[in-house]
C-alpha positions in Angstrom: 38.3 104.3 113.8 41.4 102.6 114.8 41.1 98.8 114.3 43.6 96.4 116.1 44.9 92.7 115.9 46.6 90.8 118.3 49.4 89.3 115.9 51.5 87.2 118.4 50.3 86.9 122.5 54.2 87.1 123.5 57.6 88.0 121.7 60.7 88.5 123.3 63.3 90.9 122.1 64.9 89.9 118.8 61.9 87.9 117.7 60.8 88.5 114.0 56.9 89.4 113.7 56.7 90.0 110.5 58.9 91.5 107.0 58.8 95.3 105.8 56.6 94.2 102.7 53.8 93.3 105.2 53.9 96.0 107.8 55.4 99.2 108.8 57.8 99.1 112.2 56.2 100.7 115.3 57.4 101.5 118.7 59.0 98.8 120.5 60.2 97.5 117.0 63.7 97.6 114.6 64.4 97.0 111.3 67.1 94.0 110.5 67.8 93.7 106.8 63.7 92.7 105.6 62.7 91.5 109.0 60.7 93.5 111.3 61.9 92.3 114.7 60.6 93.1 118.8 63.2 95.2 121.0 60.7 94.4 123.7 59.0 91.6 125.9 55.4 91.8 124.8 52.3 91.4 122.6 52.8 92.0 119.3 49.9 93.9 117.7 48.7 95.1 114.0 47.0 98.6 113.4 45.0 97.3 110.6 44.5 100.5 108.8 47.7 101.5 109.0 49.1 98.2 108.3 51.9 98.9 111.4 53.0 96.6 114.0 54.1 97.9 117.4 55.0 95.8 120.8 52.9 96.3 123.9 55.1 95.6 126.5 54.4 92.8 129.1 56.3 94.3 131.7 55.8 97.5 133.3 59.6 98.3 133.0 60.7 96.4 130.3 64.5 95.8 130.8 67.0 96.6 128.5 68.9 93.6 126.7 71.4 95.2 125.3 73.2 98.8 126.8 75.6 100.7 125.1 79.0 99.9 126.9 78.5 96.2 127.1 80.7 93.3 125.8 79.5 91.5 123.5 80.2 87.6 121.8 79.4 86.8 118.2 80.0 85.3 115.2 80.7 87.1 111.9 78.2 86.0 109.4 79.1 88.6 106.5 81.8 91.1 105.5 82.0 94.0 102.8 84.9 95.5 102.3 84.7 97.8 105.2 81.8 96.2 107.0 80.9 93.4 108.8 77.9 92.1 110.0 77.9 90.2 113.5 75.3 87.6 115.0 75.4 88.9 118.8 75.1 85.4 120.0 75.8 86.4 124.4 76.3 89.3 126.7 79.2 88.8 128.9 78.6 91.3 131.7 75.0 90.0 131.9 75.8 86.3 131.8 73.4 86.5 129.2 73.1 83.9 126.3 70.6 84.9 123.2 67.9 82.4 121.8 67.1 84.9 119.3 70.5 86.7 118.5 70.4 90.4 117.5 72.6 91.8 114.6 75.5 93.9 114.9 78.0 95.8 112.9 81.5 96.2 112.5 83.1 98.9 110.7 87.1 99.2 109.5 87.2 102.3 111.7 86.1 100.7 115.1 89.1 97.8 114.7 92.2 99.8 115.4 93.6 103.6 116.2 96.0 102.6 113.1 94.5 102.8 109.4 93.4 99.4 108.2 92.1 99.0 104.5 90.6 95.9 104.3 88.4 94.5 107.1 89.6 91.4 106.3 93.0 91.8 107.7 91.3 92.0 111.0 88.2 89.6 110.7 86.8 87.4 108.5 83.7 85.3 108.2 82.9 82.3 111.0 85.6 84.3 113.7 84.0 84.9 116.9 84.2 87.8 118.3 84.3 89.5 121.8 83.2 93.2 120.8 81.8 96.6 122.6 78.0 97.7 122.1 78.7 101.6 121.2 75.1 102.7 120.3 71.7 102.4 121.5 69.8 101.0 119.1 69.7 97.6 116.6 71.3 97.0 114.7 74.0 97.5 117.4 77.2 99.5 116.5 80.7 97.4 117.7 83.7 98.4 118.5 87.1 96.0 118.8 89.6 98.9 119.2 90.6 97.7 123.0 93.2 95.4 124.0 90.9 92.7 125.4 88.8 92.7 122.0 89.0 91.2 119.1 88.9 87.6 117.4 88.5 84.9 120.2 88.1 81.9 117.9 88.8 81.2 114.7 89.1 78.4 112.2 91.4 77.0 109.7 89.9 77.7 106.4 90.8 74.4 105.0 90.4 72.0 107.5 88.2 74.0 109.8 90.3 73.2 112.7 90.7 75.9 115.4 93.8 77.9 114.8 96.6 78.9 117.0 98.6 81.8 118.0 102.1 82.1 117.0 104.2 84.8 116.8 101.0 87.4 117.2 99.5 85.3 114.0 97.0 82.6 113.7 98.5 78.9 112.8 97.0 75.8 111.6 99.2 73.2 113.0 97.8 70.6 110.6 97.7 72.6 107.3 100.5 75.0 108.3 99.2 78.2 107.1 99.2 81.6 108.9 96.6 84.1 108.5 96.6 87.9 110.2 93.3 88.9 112.5 93.1 91.6 115.3 93.4 88.9 118.2 92.0 89.3 121.5 94.1 88.7 124.9 91.5 86.2 125.8 92.0 84.3 122.6 91.4 80.4 123.4 91.2 77.2 121.0 89.1 76.0 123.7 86.4 78.7 123.8 82.7 77.6 123.4 80.2 79.4 122.5 
């Protein structure tokens, strides 16, 4: 006998429903770190016997928020040697700002067609990126290989001022330091997220 309980009447894509220590992820959900998040606009329902949470869609046809090929704007929030974690804040071609952002991953192999040994030569924590989604489900795999993709805004690690471009490198006018990144053709110190 199945016993179900409504956890939340309305959830939106990206909203946290619980943690993996509490429930198992079910239909219409995805795991992000330790969090179980909704993929859909719907109702969060818990199967009490199986301790599994699922999303019952509130729309007949739930639209995908992020799809393969979408160009997104996000902020680098974490880095390892070959992978950066990105919080996706905007879907560019849909003019959609996300109140509950999704997460993406940028692997060093998706930065350039040329060999890059260290991902930190292309992006760093707090950089704002313009990237393309290359898979269908969260966490989204991102690429910045194309010319218009890459860092669109970064800040000086010393004074936190937006850095300018000088001779294809980033330069802080106040601190006089230079840094290297994979810079987008759309880089602007006036960019607003």
